[in-house]
NUNUZA-318351 format. One record per atom (N, C-alpha, C, O, CB): residue number from 1; z negated, x negated, y negated; atom name. Coordinates in nm, 4 decimals. Glycine has a CB too. Example, Ala and Ser with C-alpha at 12.3 -4.5 7.8 and 13.67 -1.06 7.14 Angstrom:
BEGIN
 pos        w        u        v site
   1  -0.7800  -1.3190   0.5690    N
   1  -0.7800  -1.2300   0.4500   CA
   1  -0.7800  -1.3200   0.3300    C
   1  -0.8465  -1.4236   0.3319    O
   1  -0.9046  -1.1308   0.4473   CB
   2  -0.7080  -1.2850   0.2250    N
   2  -0.7140  -1.3670   0.1060   CA
   2  -0.7870  -1.2900  -0.0030    C
   2  -0.8039  -1.3409  -0.1138    O
   2  -0.5725  -1.4084   0.0598   CB
END
This chain:
BEGIN
 pos        w        u        v site
   1   1.3476   1.8034  -0.9911    N
   1   1.2548   1.9686  -0.8740   CA
   1   1.1708   2.0546  -1.0180    C
   1   1.0785   2.0126  -1.0879    O
   1   1.0503   1.8807  -0.6953   CB
   2   1.1896   2.0878  -1.0197    N
   2   1.1738   2.2018  -1.2190   CA
   2   1.0105   2.2025  -1.1508    C
   2   0.9504   2.2035  -1.0433    O
   2   1.2992   2.4622  -1.2607   CB
   3   0.9927   2.2012  -1.2798    N
   3   0.7892   2.2365  -1.3007   CA
   3   0.7952   2.3765  -1.2939    C
   3   0.7072   2.4195  -1.2193    O
   3   0.6889   2.1883  -1.4836   CB
   4   0.8694   2.4688  -1.3461    N
   4   0.8260   2.5432  -1.3952   CA
   4   0.7643   2.6972  -1.3604    C
   4   0.7173   2.7888  -1.4279    O
   4   0.8938   2.5287  -1.4542   CB
   5   0.7997   2.6658  -1.1704    N
   5   0.7177   2.7319  -1.0901   CA
   5   0.6224   2.6797  -1.0363    C
   5   0.6198   2.7160  -0.9187    O
   5   0.7679   2.7788  -1.0120   CB
   6   0.4918   2.5717  -1.0748    N
   6   0.3836   2.5186  -0.9977   CA
   6   0.2673   2.6362  -1.0895    C
   6   0.2468   2.6580  -1.2089    O
   6   0.3606   2.3147  -1.0144   CB
   7   0.2101   2.6920  -0.9579    N
   7   0.1137   2.7750  -0.9245   CA
   7  -0.0005   2.7276  -1.0582    C
   7   0.0411   2.8280  -1.1160    O
   7   0.0652   2.7504  -0.7514   CB
   8  -0.0689   2.6883  -1.1242    N
   8  -0.1566   2.6202  -1.1464   CA
   8  -0.2247   2.6821  -1.2501    C
   8  -0.1723   2.7117  -1.3574    O
   8  -0.1204   2.5038  -1.1617   CB
   9  -0.3713   2.7077  -1.2123    N
   9  -0.4491   2.7804  -1.2488   CA
   9  -0.4951   2.7885  -1.3604    C
   9  -0.4810   2.6762  -1.4089    O
   9  -0.5140   2.7765  -1.1934   CB
  10  -0.5422   2.8533  -1.4322    N
  10  -0.6219   2.8438  -1.5792   CA
  10  -0.7774   2.7385  -1.5902    C
  10  -0.8205   2.6682  -1.6816    O
  10  -0.6726   3.0235  -1.6165   CB
  11  -0.8210   2.7640  -1.4752    N
  11  -0.9182   2.7408  -1.4600   CA
  11  -0.8877   2.5686  -1.4465    C
  11  -0.9749   2.4970  -1.4958    O
  11  -0.9766   2.8310  -1.3569   CB
  12  -0.7647   2.4976  -1.3801    N
  12  -0.7180   2.4146  -1.3070   CA
  12  -0.6874   2.2857  -1.4684    C
  12  -0.7151   2.1682  -1.4926    O
  12  -0.5750   2.4940  -1.1986   CB
  13  -0.6014   2.4255  -1.5569    N
  13  -0.5375   2.3403  -1.6435   CA
  13  -0.6712   2.2626  -1.7526    C
  13  -0.6898   2.1423  -1.7709    O
  13  -0.4140   2.4419  -1.7290   CB
  14  -0.7576   2.3940  -1.8180    N
  14  -0.9411   2.3719  -1.9130   CA
  14  -0.9731   2.2054  -1.8734    C
  14  -0.9802   2.1049  -1.9440    O
  14  -1.1253   2.5094  -1.8146   CB
  15  -0.9931   2.2353  -1.6804    N
  15  -1.0482   2.0649  -1.6650   CA
  15  -0.9972   1.9882  -1.6897    C
  15  -1.0467   1.8811  -1.7249    O
  15  -1.0758   2.0063  -1.5677   CB
  16  -0.8271   2.0235  -1.6770    N
  16  -0.8029   1.8857  -1.7010   CA
  16  -0.8090   1.8674  -1.8387    C
  16  -0.8088   1.7443  -1.8396    O
  16  -0.6779   1.8376  -1.6476   CB
  17  -0.8124   1.8888  -1.9158    N
  17  -0.8110   1.9110  -2.0243   CA
  17  -0.9643   1.8305  -2.1229    C
  17  -0.9918   1.7657  -2.2239    O
  17  -0.7910   2.0650  -2.0134   CB
  18  -1.0210   1.8921  -2.0081    N
  18  -1.1474   1.8829  -2.0442   CA
  18  -1.1883   1.6955  -2.0752    C
  18  -1.2218   1.6261  -2.1711    O
  18  -1.2348   1.9648  -1.9123   CB
  19  -1.1512   1.6713  -1.8849    N
  19  -1.2382   1.5007  -1.8557   CA
  19  -1.0878   1.4600  -1.8204    C
  19  -0.9949   1.5098  -1.7567    O
  19  -1.3972   1.4693  -1.6882   CB
  20  -1.1186   1.3100  -1.9160    N
  20  -1.0617   1.1783  -1.8722   CA
  20  -1.0447   1.1587  -1.6948    C
  20  -1.1223   1.1644  -1.5993    O
  20  -1.1696   1.0597  -1.9368   CB
  21  -0.8932   1.1320  -1.7142    N
  21  -0.9124   1.0062  -1.5434   CA
  21  -1.0374   0.9364  -1.5248    C
  21  -1.1262   0.9404  -1.6101    O
  21  -0.7998   0.8502  -1.5402   CB
  22  -1.0470   0.8764  -1.4233    N
  22  -1.2026   0.8481  -1.3658   CA
  22  -1.1215   0.6353  -1.3525    C
  22  -1.1840   0.5293  -1.3558    O
  22  -1.2659   0.9862  -1.1341   CB
  23  -0.9477   0.6648  -1.3366    N
  23  -0.8823   0.5331  -1.3330   CA
  23  -0.7212   0.5371  -1.3367    C
  23  -0.6468   0.6341  -1.3516    O
  23  -0.9296   0.4610  -1.2037   CB
  24  -0.6974   0.4291  -1.3221    N
  24  -0.4937   0.5121  -1.3668   CA
  24  -0.4835   0.4702  -1.2040    C
  24  -0.5662   0.4406  -1.1177    O
  24  -0.3157   0.3862  -1.5347   CB
  25  -0.3208   0.4853  -1.2099    N
  25  -0.2658   0.4921  -1.1025   CA
  25  -0.2419   0.3963  -1.0300    C
  25  -0.2803   0.3711  -0.9159    O
  25  -0.1846   0.5394  -1.1122   CB
  26  -0.1785   0.3438  -1.0969    N
  26  -0.1081   0.1554  -1.1603   CA
  26   0.0378   0.2601  -1.0767    C
  26   0.0619   0.3795  -1.0946    O
  26  -0.2000  -0.0964  -1.0383   CB
  27   0.1090   0.1642  -0.9903    N
  27   0.2212   0.2319  -0.9677   CA
  27   0.2824   0.3019  -0.9107    C
  27   0.3879   0.2585  -0.8645    O
  27   0.2651   0.2032  -0.9641   CB
  28   0.2471   0.4362  -0.8882    N
  28   0.3056   0.5795  -0.8195   CA
  28   0.4344   0.5571  -0.7476    C
  28   0.5471   0.5382  -0.7934    O
  28   0.3382   0.7000  -0.9346   CB
  29   0.3754   0.5661  -0.5769    N
  29   0.4693   0.6211  -0.5005   CA
  29   0.4382   0.7516  -0.3747    C
  29   0.3360   0.7801  -0.3122    O
  29   0.5217   0.4990  -0.4438   CB
  30   0.5435   0.7961  -0.3743    N
  30   0.5904   0.8231  -0.2240   CA
  30   0.7268   0.8434  -0.1677    C
  30   0.8462   0.8327  -0.1960    O
  30   0.5343   0.9315  -0.1849   CB
  31   0.6367   0.8820  -0.0630    N
  31   0.7523   0.9127   0.1503   CA
  31   0.8394   1.0131   0.0479    C
  31   0.8039   1.0807  -0.0487    O
  31   0.6277   1.0532   0.3787   CB
  32   0.9638   0.9933   0.1096    N
  32   1.0130   1.0715   0.1216   CA
  32   1.0111   1.2301   0.1739    C
  32   1.0438   1.3435   0.1388    O
  32   1.0547   1.0150   0.1464   CB
  33   0.9622   1.1714   0.2605    N
  33   0.9447   1.3013   0.4068   CA
  33   0.7628   1.3856   0.3102    C
  33   0.6930   1.4412   0.3950    O
  33   0.8881   1.1646   0.6712   CB
  34   0.7136   1.3911   0.1928    N
  34   0.6519   1.3682   0.0863   CA
  34   0.6795   1.4716   0.0251    C
  34   0.6329   1.5795   0.0616    O
  34   0.6742   1.2603   0.0255   CB
  35   0.7607   1.4602  -0.0805    N
  35   0.8622   1.5090  -0.1822   CA
  35   0.9092   1.6175  -0.1161    C
  35   0.8915   1.7351  -0.1479    O
  35   0.9776   1.4111  -0.2247   CB
  36   1.0078   1.5484   0.0359    N
  36   1.0298   1.6881   0.0567   CA
  36   0.9679   1.8432   0.0810    C
  36   1.0007   1.9573   0.0485    O
  36   1.0768   1.6729   0.1256   CB
  37   0.8698   1.7859   0.1499    N
  37   0.7257   1.9111   0.2297   CA
  37   0.6805   1.9901  -0.0059    C
  37   0.6400   2.0993  -0.0459    O
  37   0.4596   1.7205   0.3689   CB
  38   0.7143   1.8770  -0.0729    N
  38   0.6261   1.9237  -0.2129   CA
  38   0.7446   2.0352  -0.2075    C
  38   0.7426   2.1580  -0.1985    O
  38   0.6045   1.7961  -0.3850   CB
  39   0.8553   1.9325  -0.2175    N
  39   0.9400   2.0696  -0.3001   CA
  39   0.9645   2.1544  -0.2350    C
  39   1.0266   2.2275  -0.3122    O
  39   1.0677   2.0577  -0.3597   CB
  40   0.9610   2.2069  -0.1348    N
  40   1.0046   2.3483  -0.0834   CA
  40   0.8958   2.3843  -0.0653    C
  40   0.8945   2.4217   0.0520    O
  40   1.0924   2.3720   0.0347   CB
  41   0.7904   2.3989  -0.1114    N
  41   0.6740   2.4620  -0.1376   CA
  41   0.5937   2.4970  -0.2317    C
  41   0.4841   2.5526  -0.2380    O
  41   0.6220   2.4273  -0.0958   CB
  42   0.7176   2.4261  -0.3506    N
  42   0.7062   2.4560  -0.5080   CA
  42   0.6261   2.3526  -0.5410    C
  42   0.6134   2.3328  -0.6618    O
  42   0.6426   2.6001  -0.5587   CB
  43   0.5546   2.2640  -0.4490    N
  43   0.3991   2.2036  -0.6108   CA
  43   0.4587   2.0726  -0.6374    C
  43   0.5527   2.0271  -0.5722    O
  43   0.1644   2.1597  -0.5487   CB
  44   0.3984   2.0106  -0.7400    N
  44   0.4378   1.9069  -0.8124   CA
  44   0.3402   1.8078  -0.8326    C
  44   0.2386   1.8149  -0.9018    O
  44   0.4833   1.9475  -0.9244   CB
  45   0.4087   1.6556  -0.7217    N
  45   0.3267   1.5698  -0.7130   CA
  45   0.1904   1.5665  -0.8128    C
  45   0.0695   1.5887  -0.8076    O
  45   0.4040   1.4682  -0.7206   CB
  46   0.3311   1.5081  -0.9400    N
  46   0.1166   1.5474  -1.0349   CA
  46   0.0780   1.6227  -1.0293    C
  46   0.1118   1.6473  -1.1451    O
  46   0.0585   1.5573  -1.1770   CB
  47   0.0194   1.7187  -0.9984    N
  47  -0.0396   1.8522  -0.9365   CA
  47  -0.1182   1.7425  -0.8961    C
  47  -0.1577   1.6683  -0.9861    O
  47   0.0403   1.9729  -0.8243   CB
  48  -0.1602   1.7074  -0.7396    N
  48  -0.1752   1.5990  -0.6582   CA
  48  -0.2051   1.4951  -0.7019    C
  48  -0.2801   1.4189  -0.6409    O
  48  -0.0907   1.5755  -0.5982   CB
  49  -0.1520   1.4673  -0.8205    N
  49  -0.2108   1.3413  -0.8621   CA
  49  -0.3502   1.3323  -0.9369    C
  49  -0.4652   1.2933  -0.9171    O
  49  -0.1161   1.2827  -0.9447   CB
  50  -0.2691   1.3937  -1.0380    N
  50  -0.4107   1.3958  -1.1232   CA
  50  -0.5606   1.5366  -1.0777    C
  50  -0.6446   1.5996  -1.1420    O
  50  -0.3397   1.4329  -1.3107   CB
  51  -0.5212   1.5256  -0.9431    N
  51  -0.7192   1.6318  -0.9587   CA
  51  -0.6842   1.4923  -0.8298    C
  51  -0.7887   1.5033  -0.7658    O
  51  -0.7835   1.9130  -0.8979   CB
  52  -0.5942   1.3592  -0.7480    N
  52  -0.7080   1.2255  -0.7514   CA
  52  -0.7172   1.2018  -0.7901    C
  52  -0.8134   1.1386  -0.7465    O
  52  -0.7381   1.1370  -0.7237   CB
  53  -0.7008   1.1496  -0.9488    N
  53  -0.7415   1.0724  -1.0303   CA
  53  -0.8797   1.0953  -1.0781    C
  53  -0.9743   1.0176  -1.0914    O
  53  -0.6575   1.0704  -1.1186   CB
  54  -0.8663   1.2307  -1.1019    N
  54  -0.9897   1.3267  -1.1719   CA
  54  -1.1472   1.3271  -1.1312    C
  54  -1.2396   1.3881  -1.1850    O
  54  -0.9516   1.4745  -1.1459   CB
  55  -1.1485   1.2262  -1.0021    N
  55  -1.2304   1.2698  -0.8871   CA
  55  -1.1946   1.3849  -0.8125    C
  55  -1.2992   1.3811  -0.7476    O
  55  -1.3545   1.2920  -0.9262   CB
  56  -1.1358   1.4853  -0.7654    N
  56  -1.1038   1.6420  -0.6775   CA
  56  -1.0351   1.5191  -0.5540    C
  56  -0.9372   1.4496  -0.5813    O
  56  -0.9469   1.8096  -0.7801   CB
  57  -1.0996   1.5130  -0.4359    N
  57  -1.1001   1.4398  -0.3241   CA
  57  -1.0371   1.5226  -0.2390    C
  57  -0.9657   1.4594  -0.1611    O
  57  -1.2247   1.3947  -0.2799   CB
  58  -1.0352   1.6347  -0.2236    N
  58  -0.9509   1.7567  -0.1565   CA
  58  -1.0772   1.7725  -0.1451    C
  58  -1.1753   1.7819  -0.2189    O
  58  -0.8327   1.7625  -0.0270   CB
  59  -1.0251   1.7742   0.0883    N
  59  -1.0691   1.7632   0.2099   CA
  59  -1.0968   1.6680   0.2952    C
  59  -1.0604   1.6562   0.4122    O
  59  -1.0169   1.8107   0.2556   CB
  60  -1.2198   1.5428   0.1757    N
  60  -1.2747   1.4793   0.2831   CA
  60  -1.4198   1.4851   0.2764    C
  60  -1.4878   1.5429   0.1916    O
  60  -1.2286   1.3471   0.2922   CB
  61  -1.4547   1.4237   0.3678    N
  61  -1.6209   1.4974   0.4259   CA
  61  -1.6882   1.4044   0.3354    C
  61  -1.6384   1.3146   0.2675    O
  61  -1.6863   1.4792   0.6269   CB
  62  -1.8397   1.4505   0.3490    N
  62  -1.9268   1.4488   0.2441   CA
  62  -1.9462   1.2538   0.2835    C
  62  -2.0421   1.2357   0.2086    O
  62  -2.0855   1.5852   0.2621   CB
  63  -1.9341   1.1894   0.3119    N
  63  -1.9474   1.0481   0.3388   CA
  63  -1.8157   0.9720   0.2141    C
  63  -1.8323   0.9313   0.0991    O
  63  -1.9117   1.0198   0.5359   CB
  64  -1.7122   0.9772   0.2852    N
  64  -1.5961   0.9878   0.1908   CA
  64  -1.6386   0.9898   0.0952    C
  64  -1.7155   0.9203   0.0288    O
  64  -1.5119   1.0807   0.1929   CB
  65  -1.5764   1.0911   0.0835    N
  65  -1.6583   1.1693  -0.0896   CA
  65  -1.7030   1.0603  -0.1499    C
  65  -1.6261   1.0163  -0.2354    O
  65  -1.8181   1.2889  -0.0829   CB
  66  -1.8178   0.9925  -0.1312    N
  66  -1.9837   0.8972  -0.1575   CA
  66  -1.9077   0.8010  -0.1675    C
  66  -1.8985   0.7343  -0.2705    O
  66  -2.1283   0.8738  -0.0318   CB
  67  -1.8277   0.7751  -0.0386    N
  67  -1.7173   0.6953  -0.0926   CA
  67  -1.6285   0.6561  -0.1780    C
  67  -1.6055   0.5388  -0.2074    O
  67  -1.6751   0.6981  -0.0609   CB
  68  -1.5710   0.7595  -0.2247    N
  68  -1.4705   0.7343  -0.2840   CA
  68  -1.5546   0.7145  -0.4765    C
  68  -1.5279   0.6170  -0.5467    O
  68  -1.3464   0.8724  -0.2375   CB
  69  -1.6303   0.8045  -0.5132    N
  69  -1.6977   0.7661  -0.5820   CA
  69  -1.7575   0.6135  -0.6180    C
  69  -1.6971   0.5382  -0.6944    O
  69  -1.7569   0.8367  -0.5550   CB
  70  -1.8858   0.5771  -0.5521    N
  70  -1.8747   0.4351  -0.5018   CA
  70  -1.7111   0.2958  -0.5675    C
  70  -1.7093   0.1834  -0.6176    O
  70  -1.8617   0.4819  -0.3114   CB
  71  -1.5829   0.4197  -0.5151    N
  71  -1.5192   0.2576  -0.5179   CA
  71  -1.4416   0.2940  -0.6166    C
  71  -1.3382   0.2324  -0.6422    O
  71  -1.4310   0.1811  -0.3794   CB
  72  -1.4818   0.3986  -0.6842    N
  72  -1.4178   0.4408  -0.8477   CA
  72  -1.5244   0.3324  -0.9973    C
  72  -1.5043   0.3074  -1.1162    O
  72  -1.4637   0.6807  -0.8739   CB
  73  -1.6254   0.3027  -0.9033    N
  73  -1.6890   0.2135  -1.0434   CA
  73  -1.6950   0.1115  -0.9968    C
  73  -1.7599   0.0423  -1.0752    O
  73  -1.8295   0.2403  -1.1134   CB
  74  -1.6487   0.0200  -0.8616    N
  74  -1.6503  -0.1128  -0.7964   CA
  74  -1.4129  -0.1182  -0.7494    C
  74  -1.3548  -0.1960  -0.6737    O
  74  -1.8139  -0.0947  -0.6010   CB
  75  -1.3606  -0.0187  -0.8234    N
  75  -1.2560  -0.1227  -0.7687   CA
  75  -1.2170  -0.0695  -0.5861    C
  75  -1.1514  -0.1317  -0.5026    O
  75  -1.3453  -0.3094  -0.7802   CB
  76  -1.2570   0.0081  -0.5786    N
  76  -1.2151  -0.0658  -0.3632   CA
  76  -1.1138   0.0603  -0.3883    C
  76  -1.1156   0.1338  -0.4870    O
  76  -1.3936  -0.0426  -0.1528   CB
  77  -1.0205   0.0688  -0.2709    N
  77  -0.9261   0.1678  -0.2757   CA
  77  -1.0453   0.3074  -0.2708    C
  77  -1.1623   0.3130  -0.2329    O
  77  -0.8012   0.1493  -0.1355   CB
  78  -0.9164   0.4474  -0.3494    N
  78  -0.9332   0.5417  -0.3334   CA
  78  -0.9060   0.6802  -0.2713    C
  78  -0.9287   0.7410  -0.3759    O
  78  -0.9362   0.5290  -0.3865   CB
  79  -0.8830   0.7537  -0.2058    N
  79  -0.8052   0.8368  -0.0989   CA
  79  -0.8808   0.9456  -0.1155    C
  79  -0.9995   0.9333  -0.1456    O
  79  -0.7961   0.7857   0.0567   CB
  80  -0.8125   1.0887  -0.0955    N
  80  -0.8116   1.2194  -0.1688   CA
  80  -0.7422   1.2342  -0.0567    C
  80  -0.6666   1.1447  -0.0189    O
  80  -0.7568   1.2554  -0.3240   CB
  81  -0.7661   1.4072   0.0469    N
  81  -0.6606   1.4106   0.1084   CA
  81  -0.6505   1.5608   0.1354    C
  81  -0.7298   1.6258   0.2035    O
  81  -0.6594   1.3183   0.2208   CB
  82  -0.5315   1.6109   0.0667    N
  82  -0.4790   1.7753   0.0455   CA
  82  -0.3655   1.8474   0.1718    C
  82  -0.2761   1.8210   0.2522    O
  82  -0.3807   1.7770  -0.1216   CB
  83  -0.4405   1.9427   0.1214    N
  83  -0.3312   2.0650   0.2057   CA
  83  -0.2118   2.1131   0.1763    C
  83  -0.2008   2.2051   0.0952    O
  83  -0.3783   2.1858   0.2151   CB
  84  -0.1482   2.0801   0.2130    N
  84  -0.0875   2.1848   0.1226   CA
  84   0.0112   2.2158   0.2262    C
  84   0.0681   2.1353   0.3000    O
  84  -0.0269   2.1389  -0.0342   CB
  85   0.0276   2.3794   0.2210    N
  85   0.1057   2.4389   0.3031   CA
  85   0.1385   2.4220   0.4927    C
  85   0.2362   2.4401   0.5654    O
  85   0.2061   2.4112   0.2282   CB
  86  -0.0295   2.3704   0.5153    N
  86   0.0050   2.3336   0.6499   CA
  86  -0.0437   2.1820   0.6563    C
  86  -0.1490   2.1343   0.6986    O
  86   0.1684   2.3552   0.6821   CB
  87   0.0695   2.1225   0.5996    N
  87   0.0452   1.9651   0.6201   CA
  87  -0.1418   1.9547   0.4723    C
  87  -0.1873   1.9962   0.3658    O
  87   0.2692   1.8379   0.5416   CB
  88  -0.1689   1.8598   0.6006    N
  88  -0.2843   1.6947   0.5056   CA
  88  -0.1609   1.6207   0.3899    C
  88  -0.0730   1.7001   0.3566    O
  88  -0.3462   1.4949   0.6828   CB
  89  -0.1553   1.5445   0.3576    N
  89  -0.1275   1.4858   0.2522   CA
  89  -0.1760   1.4111   0.1649    C
  89  -0.1726   1.4589   0.0515    O
  89  -0.1016   1.5366   0.2108   CB
  90  -0.2414   1.2629   0.1801    N
  90  -0.2569   1.1680   0.1522   CA
  90  -0.2039   1.1422   0.0213    C
  90  -0.0934   1.1725  -0.0239    O
  90  -0.2261   1.1076   0.2388   CB
  91  -0.3632   1.0415  -0.0685    N
  91  -0.2891   1.0289  -0.2177   CA
  91  -0.4228   0.8671  -0.2169    C
  91  -0.5384   0.8507  -0.2560    O
  91  -0.3153   1.2251  -0.3826   CB
  92  -0.2975   0.7650  -0.1357    N
  92  -0.4164   0.6682  -0.1682   CA
  92  -0.4532   0.5271  -0.3039    C
  92  -0.4255   0.4100  -0.2777    O
  92  -0.4140   0.6025  -0.0363   CB
  93  -0.4864   0.5482  -0.3756    N
  93  -0.4640   0.3899  -0.4595   CA
  93  -0.5665   0.3044  -0.4184    C
  93  -0.6795   0.3174  -0.3714    O
  93  -0.4756   0.3910  -0.6351   CB
  94  -0.4719   0.1874  -0.4596    N
  94  -0.5000   0.0611  -0.3580   CA
  94  -0.4946   0.0135  -0.4442    C
  94  -0.3992   0.0040  -0.5215    O
  94  -0.4272   0.0041  -0.2419   CB
  95  -0.6567  -0.0519  -0.4545    N
  95  -0.7213  -0.1017  -0.5471   CA
  95  -0.6764  -0.3690  -0.5488    C
  95  -0.6878  -0.4626  -0.4696    O
  95  -0.9261  -0.0103  -0.4851   CB
  96  -0.6214  -0.3420  -0.7234    N
  96  -0.5572  -0.4881  -0.7487   CA
  96  -0.6535  -0.5723  -0.7761    C
  96  -0.6085  -0.6819  -0.8093    O
  96  -0.4579  -0.5012  -0.8618   CB
  97  -0.8355  -0.5622  -0.7755    N
  97  -0.9129  -0.6717  -0.8360   CA
  97  -1.0427  -0.6402  -0.7569    C
  97  -1.0428  -0.5573  -0.6660    O
  97  -0.9260  -0.6695  -1.0100   CB
  98  -1.1442  -0.7037  -0.7915    N
  98  -1.2776  -0.5412  -0.8789   CA
  98  -1.2876  -0.5047  -1.0447    C
  98  -1.4036  -0.4844  -1.0803    O
  98  -1.4865  -0.5925  -0.8578   CB
  99  -1.1853  -0.4930  -1.1521    N
  99  -1.2178  -0.4618  -1.2154   CA
  99  -1.1940  -0.3667  -1.2152    C
  99  -1.2530  -0.3247  -1.3148    O
  99  -1.2140  -0.5043  -1.2738   CB
 100  -1.1322  -0.2676  -1.1618    N
 100  -1.0874  -0.1113  -1.1558   CA
 100  -1.0211  -0.1161  -1.1650    C
 100  -0.9735  -0.0047  -1.1872    O
 100  -1.1060  -0.0152  -1.2089   CB
 101  -0.9209  -0.2245  -1.1652    N
 101  -0.6968  -0.1386  -1.2083   CA
 101  -0.7044  -0.1040  -1.0384    C
 101  -0.7742  -0.1511  -0.9486    O
 101  -0.4717  -0.3286  -1.2755   CB
 102  -0.6009  -0.0016  -1.0406    N
 102  -0.5646  -0.0294  -0.9632   CA
 102  -0.4004  -0.0371  -0.9103    C
 102  -0.3310   0.0454  -0.9697    O
 102  -0.6379   0.0217  -0.9229   CB
 103  -0.3361  -0.1089  -0.8240    N
 103  -0.2545  -0.1542  -0.8070   CA
 103  -0.1441  -0.0251  -0.7900    C
 103  -0.1044   0.0399  -0.8868    O
 103  -0.2852  -0.2469  -0.7159   CB
 104  -0.1244  -0.0134  -0.7243    N
 104  -0.0545   0.0787  -0.6488   CA
 104  -0.1891   0.2900  -0.6103    C
 104  -0.3091   0.3085  -0.5900    O
 104  -0.0144  -0.0582  -0.4685   CB
 105  -0.0541   0.3948  -0.6226    N
 105  -0.1015   0.5213  -0.5617   CA
 105   0.0214   0.5785  -0.4956    C
 105   0.1236   0.5982  -0.5613    O
 105  -0.1665   0.6241  -0.6693   CB
 106   0.0103   0.6170  -0.3127    N
 106   0.0982   0.6824  -0.3285   CA
 106   0.0965   0.8094  -0.2285    C
 106   0.0181   0.8278  -0.1354    O
 106   0.1988   0.5999  -0.3258   CB
 107   0.1762   0.8717  -0.2605    N
 107   0.1147   1.0375  -0.1275   CA
 107   0.2015   1.0124   0.0095    C
 107   0.3203   0.9802   0.0102    O
 107   0.1846   1.2616  -0.2008   CB
 108   0.1487   1.0258   0.0840    N
 108   0.2303   0.9735   0.1878   CA
 108   0.1343   1.1676   0.2814    C
 108   0.0483   1.2456   0.2404    O
 108   0.1825   0.7363   0.2592   CB
 109   0.2133   1.1600   0.4024    N
 109   0.1448   1.2040   0.5383   CA
 109   0.0359   1.0867   0.5673    C
 109   0.0169   0.9791   0.5107    O
 109   0.2651   1.2179   0.6745   CB
 110  -0.0482   1.1690   0.7122    N
 110  -0.1641   1.0680   0.7256   CA
 110  -0.1237   0.9774   0.8713    C
 110  -0.1835   0.8795   0.9158    O
 110  -0.3304   1.1611   0.7393   CB
 111   0.0222   1.0600   0.9383    N
 111   0.1077   0.9802   1.0540   CA
 111   0.1944   0.8564   0.9794    C
 111   0.2599   0.7873   1.0575    O
 111   0.2275   1.0974   1.1387   CB
 112   0.2018   0.8210   0.8364    N
 112   0.2870   0.7496   0.7965   CA
 112   0.1798   0.6264   0.7242    C
 112   0.2238   0.5352   0.6543    O
 112   0.3947   0.8364   0.7072   CB
 113   0.1175   0.6343   0.7380    N
 113  -0.0035   0.5485   0.7678   CA
 113   0.0161   0.4135   0.8204    C
 113  -0.0811   0.3422   0.8452    O
 113  -0.0856   0.6132   0.8613   CB
END
């Protein structure tokens, strides 16, 4: 998949340059169906992963956003929810321990959980 046609606003680029990632992603995986969907809609998976890693939790409710903020500090699981061309895609970073390291991050559809 080519990354030449990925729409990224100047504001998003500036934000990514300004802020340090909140946590490591660990091993990054994605389901084949999510990868196909993202490719069909010219969205690079790294764009969603970067938002997730920088604390943009997407479409989660305020309680889940607060839980994610706390999980960044405690090392617990972090979950973001993004809508791409009408489909909801989750980014889930699983905790390895209580030291804040994440074992892995997965992009998947909610029905694949």
